[in-house]
C-alpha positions in Angstrom: 10.0 -14.1 -56.2 11.6 -15.7 -53.1 14.7 -17.2 -53.4 15.5 -19.9 -49.9 19.2 -20.7 -49.6 19.6 -23.9 -47.4 22.7 -25.0 -45.5 22.8 -28.7 -45.7 25.6 -30.8 -43.1 26.3 -34.6 -43.4 26.3 -36.2 -40.7 29.1 -39.4 -40.4 26.0 -42.2 -40.4 25.5 -39.9 -43.9 21.9 -38.7 -43.3 21.1 -35.0 -44.4 20.2 -32.1 -41.6 19.5 -28.7 -42.7 20.3 -26.1 -40.8 22.0 -28.1 -38.3 25.4 -25.6 -38.6 23.1 -22.6 -37.3 21.5 -24.4 -34.5 24.7 -25.6 -33.5 25.4 -21.9 -33.4 22.7 -20.6 -31.4 23.2 -23.9 -28.9 26.5 -22.8 -28.3 26.2 -19.1 -27.8 22.6 -20.2 -25.1 25.6 -22.2 -23.4 28.4 -19.9 -23.4 26.0 -17.1 -22.5 24.4 -19.1 -19.2 26.2 -18.3 -16.3 25.2 -14.6 -17.3 21.6 -15.6 -17.4 21.9 -17.8 -14.1 23.7 -14.4 -12.4 20.2 -12.1 -13.5 18.1 -15.5 -12.6 19.7 -14.8 -9.1 19.7 -11.1 -9.2 16.0 -11.2 -10.2 15.2 -13.3 -7.1 17.1 -11.5 -4.7 15.6 -8.8 -5.8 11.6 -10.3 -5.6 13.2 -11.4 -2.1 13.6 -7.8 -0.7 10.7 -6.8 -2.4 8.4 -9.0 -0.6 10.5 -8.3 2.9 9.4 -4.3 2.1 5.8 -5.2 1.7 5.8 -7.5 4.2 7.0 -4.2 6.4 4.6 -2.2 5.0 1.3 -4.4 5.9 2.9 -5.1 9.4 2.9 -1.5 10.1 -0.5 -0.4 8.6 -2.0 -3.8 10.7 -0.5 -2.7 13.7 -1.6 1.2 13.2 -5.1 0.0 12.7 -5.0 -2.4 15.4 -3.8 0.6 17.9 -7.3 2.8 16.5 -9.5 0.0 17.7 -12.0 1.2 19.7 -12.6 -0.2 23.6 -16.0 -2.5 22.9 -14.0 -3.8 19.3 -11.5 -5.1 21.9 -13.2 -6.6 24.3 -15.2 -8.5 21.6 -11.4 -9.8 20.7 -10.4 -10.1 24.6 -7.8 -7.7 24.4 -7.0 -4.9 26.7 -5.6 -1.4 26.0 -2.1 -2.7 27.3 -1.8 -5.4 24.9 -2.9 -3.6 22.5 0.2 -0.6 23.3 2.3 -3.7 23.5 1.6 -4.9 19.9 1.0 -1.4 18.6 5.3 -0.2 20.3 6.8 -3.2 18.6 8.7 -2.1 15.7 8.0 -3.0 12.1 10.3 -5.7 11.2 9.4 -7.5 14.1 6.8 -10.0 13.9 
């Protein structure tokens, strides 16, 4: 046998709304906790941004390494010289 207890609150107009008190309490908690959630969202966005930058740096370093390893025939096909490759490969990973 299951028993259900419902709280009923009468609005000024006389209509009944079950469980209004619980809903209002939850809404108050959510609003009161909003700054903390906003801070966490900001922290998450910042962490994702840092991760994306680190990933971009890693990809740039890898691409430059592969570029430097190309043979003269492939460089000639692209219209590049060894000096062009050396200049690009010597850049630090954080510089585009």
